[in-house]
C-alpha positions in Angstrom: 0.0 -26.6 126.9 2.7 -23.9 126.9 2.8 -22.1 123.6 5.4 -19.9 121.9 4.4 -17.5 119.1 5.7 -14.6 117.1 3.9 -11.8 115.5 4.3 -8.3 114.0 2.3 -5.6 115.8 1.5 -2.5 113.8 2.2 0.8 115.6 -0.3 3.5 115.1 0.8 7.1 114.6 -0.7 8.1 118.0 1.5 5.6 119.9 4.5 7.1 121.6 7.8 5.2 121.8 8.2 2.9 124.7 10.3 4.2 127.6 12.9 2.1 129.3 13.5 2.1 133.0 16.5 4.4 132.5 14.4 6.9 130.7 15.8 6.3 127.3 13.4 6.2 124.4 13.0 3.0 122.5 13.1 3.3 118.7 9.6 3.8 117.1 9.6 0.4 115.4 10.7 -1.2 112.1 9.5 0.4 108.8 7.8 -2.2 106.6 9.5 -1.0 103.4 13.0 -1.3 105.1 12.3 -4.9 106.1 11.0 -5.8 102.7 14.0 -4.3 101.1 16.3 -6.5 103.4 14.3 -9.7 102.8 14.0 -9.3 99.1 10.2 -8.7 99.2 9.4 -11.6 101.5 6.8 -10.9 104.1 8.8 -12.6 106.8 11.9 -11.7 108.8 13.9 -13.0 111.7 14.5 -11.4 115.0 16.9 -12.2 117.8 15.7 -13.4 121.2 17.4 -12.1 124.3 19.1 -14.5 126.6 16.6 -13.7 129.3 13.7 -14.7 127.1 15.6 -17.9 126.1 16.1 -18.7 129.8 12.4 -18.3 130.5 11.5 -20.6 127.6 14.2 -23.1 128.7 12.8 -23.1 132.3 9.3 -23.7 131.2 10.4 -26.3 128.7 12.2 -28.3 131.4 9.3 -27.9 134.0 6.8 -29.1 131.4 8.9 -31.6 129.6 8.2 -29.9 126.3 10.9 -30.8 123.7 9.7 -28.4 121.1 10.0 -25.5 123.6 13.5 -26.6 124.5 14.5 -26.6 120.9 13.1 -23.0 120.5 15.1 -21.9 123.6 18.3 -23.0 121.7 17.6 -20.7 118.8 19.3 -17.3 118.7 16.6 -15.9 116.4 13.1 -16.7 115.3 11.1 -16.1 112.2 8.3 -13.5 112.2 5.5 -13.5 109.7 4.6 -10.2 108.3 1.6 -11.4 106.4 -0.7 -9.3 108.5 1.1 -6.2 107.0 0.7 -7.2 103.3 -2.0 -4.6 102.6 -0.4 -1.8 104.6 1.4 1.3 103.5 5.1 0.5 103.1 6.0 3.3 105.6 3.9 1.5 108.4 5.9 0.9 111.5 5.7 -2.3 113.5 7.4 -4.1 116.4 8.2 -7.7 116.4 6.9 -9.7 119.3 7.8 -13.1 120.8 5.3 -14.6 123.2 5.4 -17.5 125.7 2.1 -18.4 127.3 1.8 -21.0 130.1 -1.7 -21.8 131.3 -2.7 -22.4 134.9 -3.8 -26.0 134.0 -0.1 -26.9 133.5 0.7 -26.0 137.2 0.5 -29.7 138.5 3.0 -30.7 135.9 5.6 -28.1 137.1 6.1 -29.5 140.7 4.4 -30.7 143.8 3.1 -28.0 146.1 3.5 -29.0 149.8 0.7 -28.3 152.3 2.7 -25.4 153.8 2.6 -23.4 150.5 4.8 -22.9 147.5 8.6 -23.1 148.3 10.9 -20.7 146.4 12.3 -21.8 143.1 16.1 -22.4 142.9 18.1 -19.3 142.2 18.0 -18.2 138.5 14.7 -19.7 137.6 12.1 -17.0 136.5 10.2 -15.9 139.7 6.9 -15.6 137.8 6.5 -19.4 138.0 6.4 -19.2 141.8 2.7 -18.4 141.9 1.8 -21.4 139.7 -0.9 -19.5 138.0 0.4 -19.7 134.6 2.7 -17.0 133.0 2.8 -14.6 130.0 6.2 -13.6 128.8 6.4 -11.1 126.0 9.5 -9.6 124.3 9.2 -6.8 121.9 12.2 -6.3 119.4 13.1 -2.9 118.0 15.3 -2.0 115.0 18.4 -1.1 116.9 18.7 -4.4 118.6 17.1 -3.3 121.7 14.2 -5.3 123.2 11.7 -4.9 126.1 10.7 -8.0 128.3 7.4 -8.2 130.1 6.8 -11.1 132.4 3.4 -11.3 134.2 1.0 -13.9 135.7 -1.5 -15.4 133.1 -4.3 -14.1 135.4 -3.1 -10.5 134.7 -3.6 -10.8 131.0 -6.4 -8.5 129.6 -9.7 -10.5 128.7 
């Protein structure tokens, strides 16, 4: 079953800001105290999802006939729990992460594979699904509205 999840990942002081393809530095993450101030002390926030991530979710939802994923794909922002940050210093920095995991076992539900191999997907559908080995899509959100999207085969995930 394809799963969608969100989380807050704590950044350690040793981690450098992520670099984008154009060489610009990404912001170093949200500051817990700032987010708690904005949410009135609630350990939950909401982050926007990029249109590209929503397109990936929508494509998987249609291919797997998953109504819940289709509903998520229509959301412009999603809630992120900060409960894992409750005991941390208020100056702790974190990034908000949205994940979509599609397992290889779902491959037969996506489409029939002819004996000659896997035909290309129609234009606009995420190419990661071409390999039919499952997929891992991850978007990391930063304070200034920037995000970074990583799409890989499920087999490429660390153990």
